[in-house]
C-alpha positions as CSV (number, residue, x, y, z in Angstrom):
1,X,-28.0,-219.4,-35.3
2,X,-26.3,-222.8,-36.2
3,X,-23.2,-224.0,-34.4
4,X,-20.2,-225.3,-35.7
5,X,-17.1,-227.0,-34.2
6,X,-13.5,-227.1,-35.8
7,X,-11.7,-229.8,-33.8
8,X,-8.0,-229.4,-34.3
9,X,-6.0,-232.5,-34.4
10,X,-3.4,-232.0,-36.8
11,X,-0.1,-232.7,-34.8
12,X,1.4,-235.8,-34.5
13,X,2.4,-235.6,-30.8
14,X,6.1,-235.5,-30.7
15,X,6.1,-234.1,-27.1
16,X,4.3,-237.4,-25.8
17,X,7.4,-239.2,-27.1
18,X,5.3,-242.3,-28.2
19,X,4.7,-244.0,-31.5
20,X,0.9,-243.3,-31.2
21,X,-0.3,-239.8,-31.8
22,X,-1.7,-238.4,-28.7
23,X,-5.4,-238.0,-29.9
24,X,-5.2,-241.7,-30.5
25,X,-3.9,-242.8,-27.2
26,X,-6.1,-245.3,-25.2
27,X,-7.7,-243.9,-22.3
28,X,-9.9,-246.0,-20.1
29,X,-11.1,-248.1,-23.5
30,X,-11.3,-245.0,-26.0
31,X,-9.0,-243.0,-27.9
32,X,-8.5,-239.7,-26.1
33,X,-9.9,-237.8,-28.9
34,X,-13.1,-240.0,-28.9
35,X,-13.7,-238.5,-25.1
36,X,-13.5,-235.1,-26.3
37,X,-16.0,-235.5,-29.1
38,X,-18.4,-237.2,-26.6
39,X,-18.5,-234.2,-24.5
40,X,-19.3,-232.0,-27.4
41,X,-21.9,-233.9,-28.6
42,X,-23.5,-233.8,-25.2
43,X,-23.0,-230.0,-25.2
44,X,-24.2,-229.2,-28.8
45,X,-26.0,-232.3,-30.2
46,X,-26.9,-230.6,-33.6
47,X,-23.6,-229.0,-34.2
48,X,-21.5,-229.8,-37.3
49,X,-17.8,-231.1,-36.3
50,X,-14.8,-230.6,-38.8
51,X,-12.1,-232.6,-37.8
52,X,-8.7,-231.4,-38.9
53,X,-6.4,-234.3,-38.8
54,X,-2.7,-234.7,-40.0
55,X,-2.7,-236.6,-43.4
56,X,-0.3,-239.4,-42.2
57,X,-3.0,-240.2,-39.3
58,X,-6.2,-240.9,-42.0
59,X,-5.5,-244.7,-42.1
60,X,-5.1,-245.0,-38.4
61,X,-8.3,-243.0,-37.8
62,X,-10.2,-245.1,-40.3
63,X,-8.9,-248.3,-38.3
64,X,-10.0,-246.7,-34.8
65,X,-13.4,-246.1,-36.1
66,X,-14.0,-249.5,-37.2
67,X,-12.9,-250.7,-33.8
68,X,-14.5,-247.9,-31.8
69,X,-17.3,-246.5,-33.7
70,X,-17.6,-243.1,-35.3
71,X,-15.8,-240.5,-33.4
72,X,-18.8,-238.2,-34.4
73,X,-17.0,-235.8,-36.8
74,X,-19.1,-234.8,-39.7
75,X,-16.2,-233.8,-41.8
76,X,-12.5,-234.9,-41.8
77,X,-9.8,-232.8,-43.8
78,X,-6.0,-232.7,-43.7
79,X,-4.4,-230.3,-41.5
80,X,-1.5,-227.8,-42.4
81,X,2.0,-226.9,-41.3
82,X,1.0,-224.9,-38.3
83,X,-2.2,-224.7,-36.4
84,X,-3.3,-221.4,-38.2
85,X,-3.1,-223.7,-41.2
86,X,-5.3,-226.5,-39.7
87,X,-7.9,-224.1,-38.6
88,X,-8.0,-222.5,-42.0
89,X,-8.7,-226.0,-43.6
90,X,-11.4,-226.5,-41.3
91,X,-13.0,-223.0,-41.7
92,X,-12.9,-223.7,-45.4
93,X,-15.7,-226.5,-44.8
94,X,-18.1,-224.3,-43.3
95,X,-20.3,-221.9,-44.6
96,X,-20.2,-218.0,-43.7
97,X,-22.9,-217.5,-41.3
98,X,-23.2,-219.1,-37.6
99,X,-21.0,-219.5,-34.5
100,X,-18.0,-221.7,-34.7
101,X,-15.7,-222.8,-31.9
102,X,-12.3,-224.0,-32.4
103,X,-11.1,-226.8,-30.1
104,X,-8.0,-228.7,-29.4
105,X,-8.9,-232.4,-29.8
106,X,-6.5,-233.3,-26.8
107,X,-8.7,-231.2,-24.2
108,X,-11.2,-233.7,-23.6
109,X,-13.0,-232.4,-20.2
110,X,-14.3,-229.1,-20.7
111,X,-17.6,-229.1,-18.8
112,X,-20.9,-229.1,-20.8
113,X,-21.9,-226.0,-19.4
114,X,-18.3,-224.2,-20.5
115,X,-18.9,-225.2,-24.2
116,X,-22.5,-224.0,-24.0
117,X,-21.5,-220.6,-22.0
118,X,-18.6,-220.2,-24.7
119,X,-21.0,-220.6,-27.6
120,X,-24.0,-218.4,-26.3
121,X,-21.3,-215.6,-25.4
122,X,-20.3,-215.7,-28.8
123,X,-23.5,-215.8,-30.4
124,X,-24.7,-212.7,-28.4
125,X,-21.0,-210.8,-28.2
126,X,-19.1,-211.9,-31.3
127,X,-16.2,-213.7,-29.4
128,X,-15.8,-216.1,-26.2
129,X,-12.6,-217.2,-25.5
130,X,-12.4,-219.2,-22.0
131,X,-9.7,-218.3,-19.4
132,X,-8.8,-219.5,-16.1
133,X,-6.5,-217.8,-13.2
134,X,-3.0,-218.6,-13.1
135,X,-2.2,-220.8,-10.2
136,X,1.5,-220.8,-10.1
137,X,4.0,-217.8,-9.3
138,X,5.4,-216.6,-12.5
139,X,8.5,-215.0,-13.5
140,X,9.9,-213.3,-16.9
141,X,13.1,-214.0,-17.7
142,X,15.1,-211.8,-20.1
143,X,16.1,-213.4,-23.5
144,X,19.7,-214.5,-22.5
145,X,18.3,-216.5,-19.3
146,X,20.6,-214.5,-17.0
147,X,18.0,-212.4,-14.8
148,X,14.1,-212.7,-14.2
149,X,11.9,-210.8,-12.5
150,X,8.3,-211.7,-10.8
151,X,5.3,-211.2,-12.7
152,X,1.8,-210.3,-10.9
153,X,0.0,-213.5,-11.8
154,X,-3.4,-211.5,-10.6
155,X,-3.5,-209.9,-13.9
156,X,-2.4,-213.3,-15.8
157,X,-5.1,-215.7,-17.3
158,X,-4.4,-219.2,-19.0
159,X,-6.1,-219.5,-22.2
160,X,-8.3,-222.5,-23.1
161,X,-10.5,-223.8,-26.0
162,X,-13.0,-223.6,-27.2
163,X,-12.5,-220.3,-28.6
164,X,-15.8,-219.2,-30.2
165,X,-16.7,-216.5,-32.8
166,X,-18.9,-215.1,-35.1
167,X,-18.1,-217.3,-38.3
168,X,-18.2,-214.7,-40.9
169,X,-15.8,-212.5,-38.7
170,X,-13.4,-215.4,-38.2
171,X,-13.1,-216.5,-41.6
172,X,-12.5,-212.8,-42.6
173,X,-9.5,-212.8,-40.2
174,X,-8.1,-215.9,-41.3
175,X,-7.6,-214.2,-44.7
176,X,-3.9,-213.2,-44.0
177,X,-0.7,-214.7,-44.1
178,X,0.9,-216.7,-41.2
179,X,2.7,-215.2,-38.5
180,X,4.6,-216.9,-35.6
181,X,2.7,-214.9,-33.1
182,X,-0.5,-216.7,-34.3
183,X,-0.6,-219.4,-31.5
184,X,-4.4,-219.3,-31.1
185,X,-7.7,-218.0,-32.9
186,X,-7.7,-215.0,-30.6
187,X,-4.4,-213.6,-31.6
188,X,-5.8,-213.9,-35.4
189,X,-8.7,-212.1,-34.4
190,X,-6.7,-209.4,-32.7
191,X,-4.4,-209.2,-35.4
192,X,-7.5,-208.1,-37.8
193,X,-8.5,-205.5,-35.3
194,X,-11.1,-207.0,-33.3
195,X,-11.4,-206.9,-29.7
196,X,-11.7,-210.3,-28.2
197,X,-14.1,-211.1,-25.1
198,X,-13.0,-213.7,-22.6
199,X,-15.3,-215.7,-20.6
200,X,-14.7,-218.2,-17.6
201,X,-12.9,-221.1,-18.2
202,X,-12.9,-224.6,-16.5
203,X,-10.1,-225.8,-14.4
204,X,-10.9,-229.5,-15.7
205,X,-10.4,-228.6,-19.1
206,X,-6.8,-229.3,-19.4
207,X,-4.6,-230.0,-22.4
208,X,-3.0,-233.7,-22.8
209,X,0.5,-232.6,-24.2
210,X,3.2,-234.8,-22.1
211,X,3.2,-238.3,-20.9
212,X,2.4,-237.0,-17.1
213,X,-0.8,-235.4,-18.9
214,X,-2.1,-239.0,-19.6
215,X,-2.1,-240.1,-16.1
216,X,-4.3,-237.0,-15.1
217,X,-6.7,-237.8,-18.0
218,X,-7.1,-241.3,-17.0
219,X,-8.1,-240.1,-13.6
220,X,-10.4,-237.5,-15.1
221,X,-12.4,-240.1,-17.2
222,X,-12.5,-242.3,-14.0
223,X,-14.0,-239.3,-12.1
224,X,-16.2,-238.0,-15.2
225,X,-17.7,-241.2,-16.5
226,X,-17.7,-243.7,-13.5
227,X,-19.5,-246.2,-15.5
228,X,-17.9,-246.2,-18.9
């Protein structure tokens, strides 16, 4: 079965508090997103990759490709107002059969084994959402923030990407109106009545969102690609 990747990079990175979009930040000589796409090429060399990019970043992306070489995307399409709309734009470029993995462009370090495991499970079971145990103690606050209570972290999992699905099923699930609770692709699938299958995630598969995450990303590149 053919594999497809929708790489979501539709945001402009306001939480990074820098002029450069976070997916374009230089990490050990390459834009951050280049490391992400490199890892997927290692794991799935024959997969087609659709990159969903904020329309204001197309020109900068072209300049970076001229400088660093191709990022590795088969298609580049403009994103939408919310992540939901960006994924929908990416899915529109794909056929109706195959397995698709939706991945955050600013998660550069999923292992090759994690990527391959997610795609293999989705082909066999229809879905695969990588998760990892929650390390910190968790408290749930009331809406006013006046009180809180401890939550049993043993039953909680942090959700990662790539979230992989049967392509036809996911495209049908996205034939709905956007709702604020659609924070990832699994939530869209569940709203359409589908049970989502979890799989083992990867503790290295961190999302680079804030300035301190960038420090971690540089250390990860040095460890994962010491000769780059």
